[in-house]
C-alpha positions as a LaTeX table, in Angstrom:
\begin{tabular}{lrrr}
\hline
Residue & $x$ (\AA) & $y$ (\AA) & $z$ (\AA) \\
\hline
Met1 & 85.34 & 93.94 & 90.67 \\
Ser2 & 82.98 & 94.17 & 87.68 \\
Leu3 & 84.76 & 93.72 & 84.13 \\
Leu4 & 83.38 & 97.34 & 83.76 \\
Lys5 & 85.35 & 98.87 & 86.86 \\
Lys6 & 88.44 & 96.83 & 85.45 \\
Ile7 & 88.25 & 98.17 & 82.06 \\
Leu8 & 87.47 & 101.79 & 83.25 \\
Ala9 & 90.58 & 101.34 & 85.82 \\
Leu10 & 93.00 & 100.09 & 83.29 \\
Leu11 & 91.68 & 102.84 & 80.91 \\
Leu12 & 92.69 & 105.75 & 83.25 \\
Leu13 & 95.98 & 103.86 & 83.96 \\
Val14 & 96.77 & 103.99 & 79.87 \\
Ala15 & 95.61 & 107.47 & 80.20 \\
Ala16 & 97.86 & 108.41 & 82.82 \\
Gly17 & 100.90 & 106.50 & 81.19 \\
Tyr18 & 100.11 & 108.62 & 77.91 \\
Leu19 & 100.54 & 111.59 & 79.74 \\
Gly20 & 103.69 & 110.57 & 81.67 \\
Leu21 & 102.07 & 110.23 & 85.34 \\
Trp22 & 102.46 & 106.28 & 85.28 \\
Ser23 & 104.38 & 103.62 & 84.24 \\
Pro24 & 104.09 & 100.14 & 85.08 \\
Asp25 & 107.73 & 100.29 & 86.34 \\
Asp26 & 106.41 & 102.70 & 88.72 \\
Val27 & 104.00 & 100.29 & 90.23 \\
Val28 & 105.36 & 97.05 & 90.16 \\
Thr29 & 108.20 & 96.45 & 92.19 \\
Pro30 & 110.58 & 93.49 & 92.99 \\
Pro31 & 110.37 & 91.57 & 96.16 \\
Val32 & 111.85 & 93.56 & 99.44 \\
Ser33 & 114.44 & 95.97 & 97.69 \\
Glu34 & 116.25 & 98.71 & 98.93 \\
Ser35 & 115.81 & 100.30 & 95.66 \\
Ala36 & 111.99 & 99.84 & 95.48 \\
Lys37 & 110.20 & 102.91 & 93.81 \\
Ala38 & 106.90 & 104.18 & 95.65 \\
Val39 & 104.23 & 105.60 & 93.25 \\
Thr40 & 103.91 & 109.17 & 93.17 \\
Gln41 & 101.02 & 111.13 & 94.66 \\
Asp42 & 99.36 & 111.69 & 91.45 \\
Gln43 & 99.17 & 107.80 & 90.92 \\
Ile44 & 97.65 & 107.16 & 94.42 \\
Glu45 & 94.80 & 109.96 & 93.21 \\
Leu46 & 94.20 & 108.16 & 89.91 \\
Ala47 & 93.67 & 104.91 & 91.66 \\
Phe48 & 91.32 & 106.50 & 94.09 \\
Lys49 & 89.34 & 108.29 & 90.97 \\
Ala50 & 89.55 & 105.22 & 89.10 \\
Arg51 & 88.26 & 103.00 & 92.13 \\
Ala52 & 90.89 & 100.66 & 91.63 \\
Gln53 & 90.84 & 96.79 & 93.04 \\
Asp54 & 93.62 & 94.56 & 93.25 \\
Leu55 & 96.12 & 97.16 & 92.36 \\
Gln56 & 99.96 & 96.28 & 93.55 \\
Leu57 & 101.81 & 99.23 & 94.96 \\
Thr58 & 104.62 & 100.65 & 97.16 \\
Leu59 & 103.62 & 103.74 & 98.86 \\
Glu60 & 105.35 & 106.12 & 101.43 \\
Gly61 & 103.48 & 107.92 & 104.40 \\
Lys62 & 103.10 & 109.07 & 107.79 \\
Val63 & 101.05 & 107.01 & 110.30 \\
Lys64 & 98.24 & 109.19 & 111.04 \\
Lys65 & 96.07 & 107.16 & 113.51 \\
Leu66 & 96.73 & 103.89 & 115.22 \\
Leu67 & 93.64 & 101.72 & 115.39 \\
Pro68 & 92.70 & 98.32 & 117.70 \\
Asp69 & 93.59 & 95.06 & 116.00 \\
Asp70 & 91.04 & 93.51 & 113.67 \\
Arg71 & 90.53 & 90.29 & 115.21 \\
Lys72 & 87.63 & 88.47 & 113.45 \\
Gly73 & 89.33 & 85.95 & 111.49 \\
Ser74 & 93.10 & 86.08 & 110.46 \\
Arg75 & 94.25 & 89.03 & 113.05 \\
His76 & 95.19 & 92.48 & 111.35 \\
Gln77 & 97.31 & 95.15 & 112.83 \\
Arg78 & 95.44 & 98.43 & 111.78 \\
Phe79 & 96.70 & 102.06 & 111.08 \\
Ile80 & 95.90 & 105.02 & 108.95 \\
Val81 & 98.60 & 106.49 & 107.06 \\
Arg82 & 98.39 & 109.80 & 105.01 \\
Val83 & 100.39 & 110.30 & 101.83 \\
Asp84 & 102.04 & 113.48 & 100.90 \\
Ser85 & 98.68 & 114.48 & 98.92 \\
Gly86 & 96.76 & 114.28 & 101.96 \\
Arg87 & 95.01 & 111.17 & 101.19 \\
Thr88 & 94.67 & 108.53 & 103.91 \\
Leu89 & 94.50 & 104.81 & 103.48 \\
Leu90 & 93.99 & 102.25 & 106.10 \\
Val91 & 96.76 & 99.65 & 106.22 \\
Ala92 & 95.57 & 96.03 & 107.32 \\
His93 & 98.79 & 94.06 & 107.92 \\
Asn94 & 98.09 & 90.52 & 108.89 \\
Ile95 & 99.89 & 89.54 & 112.27 \\
Asp96 & 98.98 & 85.95 & 111.93 \\
Leu97 & 101.08 & 85.67 & 108.40 \\
Ala98 & 103.88 & 88.68 & 109.48 \\
Pro99 & 105.26 & 90.09 & 112.71 \\
Arg100 & 103.36 & 92.96 & 114.39 \\
Leu101 & 105.16 & 96.37 & 114.04 \\
Glu102 & 106.14 & 96.89 & 117.84 \\
Gly103 & 106.94 & 100.66 & 118.64 \\
Ile104 & 105.03 & 102.30 & 115.83 \\
Lys105 & 103.60 & 105.45 & 116.54 \\
Val106 & 101.65 & 108.30 & 115.35 \\
Gly107 & 104.23 & 110.64 & 113.11 \\
Asp108 & 106.52 & 107.62 & 111.95 \\
Arg109 & 107.01 & 107.43 & 108.35 \\
Val110 & 106.86 & 103.94 & 106.73 \\
Glu111 & 107.03 & 102.26 & 103.29 \\
Ile112 & 104.55 & 100.33 & 102.22 \\
His113 & 104.40 & 97.52 & 99.63 \\
Gly114 & 100.70 & 95.68 & 99.14 \\
Val115 & 97.48 & 95.49 & 97.37 \\
Tyr116 & 95.25 & 98.87 & 97.37 \\
Glu117 & 91.55 & 98.29 & 97.25 \\
Trp118 & 89.49 & 101.73 & 96.54 \\
Asn119 & 87.04 & 102.56 & 99.24 \\
Glu120 & 85.00 & 106.04 & 99.87 \\
Lys121 & 87.53 & 107.10 & 102.57 \\
Gly122 & 90.91 & 106.63 & 100.39 \\
Gly123 & 91.46 & 103.06 & 100.22 \\
Val124 & 92.87 & 100.00 & 101.83 \\
Val125 & 96.21 & 98.53 & 101.63 \\
His126 & 96.47 & 94.73 & 102.44 \\
Trp127 & 98.62 & 91.69 & 101.52 \\
Thr128 & 101.52 & 93.58 & 103.02 \\
His129 & 103.48 & 89.94 & 104.25 \\
His130 & 104.77 & 87.13 & 102.20 \\
Asp131 & 102.18 & 84.40 & 100.53 \\
Pro132 & 102.83 & 81.14 & 102.47 \\
Gln133 & 101.53 & 79.63 & 99.55 \\
Gly134 & 103.25 & 81.30 & 97.24 \\
Arg135 & 100.28 & 82.06 & 95.09 \\
His136 & 100.35 & 85.83 & 95.13 \\
Glu137 & 103.51 & 88.48 & 95.33 \\
Gly138 & 104.58 & 89.27 & 98.61 \\
Gly139 & 103.95 & 92.19 & 100.43 \\
Trp140 & 106.03 & 94.51 & 103.11 \\
Ile141 & 106.46 & 97.45 & 105.41 \\
Arg142 & 109.69 & 98.92 & 106.38 \\
His143 & 109.39 & 100.72 & 109.52 \\
Asn144 & 112.43 & 102.18 & 111.15 \\
Gly145 & 114.98 & 100.30 & 108.78 \\
Lys146 & 113.14 & 96.85 & 109.22 \\
Ile147 & 111.12 & 94.92 & 106.70 \\
Phe148 & 108.16 & 93.20 & 108.61 \\
Gln149 & 106.73 & 90.65 & 105.90 \\
\hline
\end{tabular}
């Protein structure tokens, strides 16, 4: 991500904080916690409009579509989640590092903690797993009361 894009993303988040739409406490979540806060729909829209990259967040949504696994390099279970605002996000869950979400189906609600990366279709959320080297904040997916990390 270029320096200009990082500065623009930071300025938009600062403006959102000033307007009361965003607070760092809303986005940064401690590792797996029953009380993890999800970002608001406004915050997801701000991240999309700012073309945010490498943004750690927690969100909730409904599974819209199941996709075939990505088997190039590390294997990823993929599905599309629609958040309440209507925005859709691709979830890429590394199944070489975390368990597959067995039994997931269209219409299921999920809570996801990972890294948001902007794209024209709404964005991708990845890093939904632990970091075996301990250098990156671990992510997770909660589905039917079970946490996959």
